[in-house]
C-alpha positions as CSV (number, residue, x, y, z in Angstrom):
1,V,-10.8,7.1,-9.2
2,Q,-9.7,3.6,-10.8
3,L,-6.9,1.6,-9.1
4,Q,-4.3,-0.8,-10.0
5,A,-1.4,-1.8,-8.1
6,C,1.2,-4.0,-9.7
7,G,5.2,-4.7,-8.3
8,G,3.9,-8.2,-6.0
9,G,5.8,-11.4,-6.1
10,L,8.1,-13.9,-5.0
11,V,11.1,-13.0,-2.4
12,Q,13.5,-14.0,0.3
13,A,13.1,-13.3,3.7
14,G,15.5,-9.8,3.7
15,G,14.7,-9.6,0.5
16,S,13.1,-5.4,-1.1
17,L,10.3,-5.3,-3.5
18,R,8.3,-2.0,-5.0
19,L,4.7,-1.9,-4.3
20,S,3.3,0.4,-7.7
21,C,-0.2,1.6,-7.4
22,A,-1.9,3.5,-10.8
23,A,-4.7,6.2,-10.8
24,S,-7.1,6.9,-13.0
25,G,-10.6,8.4,-13.6
26,R,-9.8,11.5,-11.9
27,S,-7.4,13.5,-9.7
28,I,-6.6,12.5,-6.6
29,G,-4.9,15.9,-5.6
30,M,-7.7,15.8,-2.8
31,Y,-7.3,12.3,-1.8
32,T,-5.3,10.2,0.8
33,M,-3.8,7.5,-0.8
34,A,-3.5,3.6,1.6
35,W,-1.9,0.3,1.3
36,F,-3.8,-2.2,3.1
37,R,-2.6,-6.0,3.6
38,Q,-4.7,-9.7,4.1
39,A,-3.2,-12.7,5.2
40,P,-5.1,-15.7,4.8
41,G,-7.7,-16.2,7.4
42,K,-6.8,-12.7,8.5
43,E,-8.6,-9.1,8.9
44,R,-7.3,-6.9,6.5
45,E,-5.0,-4.4,7.9
46,F,-3.1,-0.7,7.4
47,V,0.6,-0.5,5.6
48,A,0.4,3.0,5.2
49,F,-1.1,6.5,4.0
50,L,-0.3,9.5,2.2
51,R,-2.6,12.7,2.1
52,W,-1.2,13.5,-1.6
53,S,-1.8,17.0,-0.8
54,T,0.0,17.6,2.0
55,G,2.6,14.5,1.7
56,R,1.7,13.5,5.3
57,T,2.7,9.4,6.1
58,N,1.6,7.1,8.4
59,Y,2.7,3.8,9.4
60,A,2.0,0.5,10.8
61,D,4.0,-0.3,13.5
62,S,4.8,-3.5,12.3
63,V,6.4,-1.7,9.0
64,K,7.8,1.4,10.5
65,G,11.3,1.8,9.0
66,R,10.9,-1.3,6.8
67,V,8.3,0.3,4.4
68,T,8.1,3.9,2.5
69,I,5.1,5.1,1.0
70,S,5.7,8.0,-1.9
71,K,4.6,9.1,-5.3
72,A,5.7,8.0,-7.9
73,N,4.2,10.8,-10.2
74,A,1.2,13.1,-10.4
75,D,-1.5,9.6,-10.0
76,T,1.6,6.9,-9.1
77,V,1.9,5.8,-5.8
78,Y,5.0,3.7,-4.7
79,L,5.4,1.3,-1.4
80,Q,9.1,0.3,-1.4
81,M,9.5,-2.5,1.0
82,N,13.1,-3.2,2.8
83,S,14.1,-5.9,4.7
84,L,10.8,-7.8,4.4
85,K,10.1,-11.2,6.5
86,P,8.0,-14.0,6.3
87,E,4.5,-12.3,8.1
88,D,4.6,-9.9,5.5
89,T,3.7,-12.3,3.1
90,A,-0.1,-11.3,2.0
91,V,-2.1,-9.7,-0.4
92,Y,-1.3,-6.1,-0.5
93,Y,-4.3,-3.4,-1.8
94,C,-4.7,0.1,-2.6
95,A,-6.8,2.7,-1.9
96,A,-7.8,5.5,-2.2
97,G,-10.0,7.9,-0.1
98,I,-10.9,11.3,1.5
99,Q,-9.9,10.8,4.5
100,A,-6.4,9.9,6.5
101,S,-7.0,7.0,7.9
102,T,-6.1,4.0,9.4
103,T,-9.3,1.8,8.9
104,P,-10.5,0.0,5.3
105,R,-14.1,1.4,5.9
106,D,-13.1,5.2,5.5
107,Y,-11.5,3.5,1.9
108,T,-14.3,4.1,-1.2
109,N,-12.0,2.8,-4.0
110,W,-10.3,0.2,-3.9
111,G,-7.1,-2.0,-6.0
112,Q,-7.6,-5.3,-6.9
113,G,-4.5,-6.5,-4.9
114,T,-1.2,-7.9,-5.7
115,Q,0.6,-10.9,-4.3
116,V,3.5,-11.0,-2.0
117,T,5.1,-13.8,-0.9
118,V,8.2,-13.3,1.8
119,S,9.8,-17.0,1.7
120,S,12.3,-17.8,4.9
């Protein structure tokens, strides 16, 4: 499955952004779709996942209550981010994997990343 992420940009603290990730090549019905982020000099970290078949979601503590992962349609996942903080600044990656995991190595397919910059 190929993944194409978009929707990043520059926003002021307290603002909102919605990221999209479109999948192609095969059905994602049996996959878990996830978002990770990576700030300069830091490791890639988990943000949220959505188990496509069950709708089960999971969020990192750092974004819980501010971020929502959801299905846009049969092959696109959203990441709605509200009340953004400067520490949310990172490149955001969508990923697809068989396991419902918070670990990057469990995901086999990755999008190209989209930059989110939050100014203070």
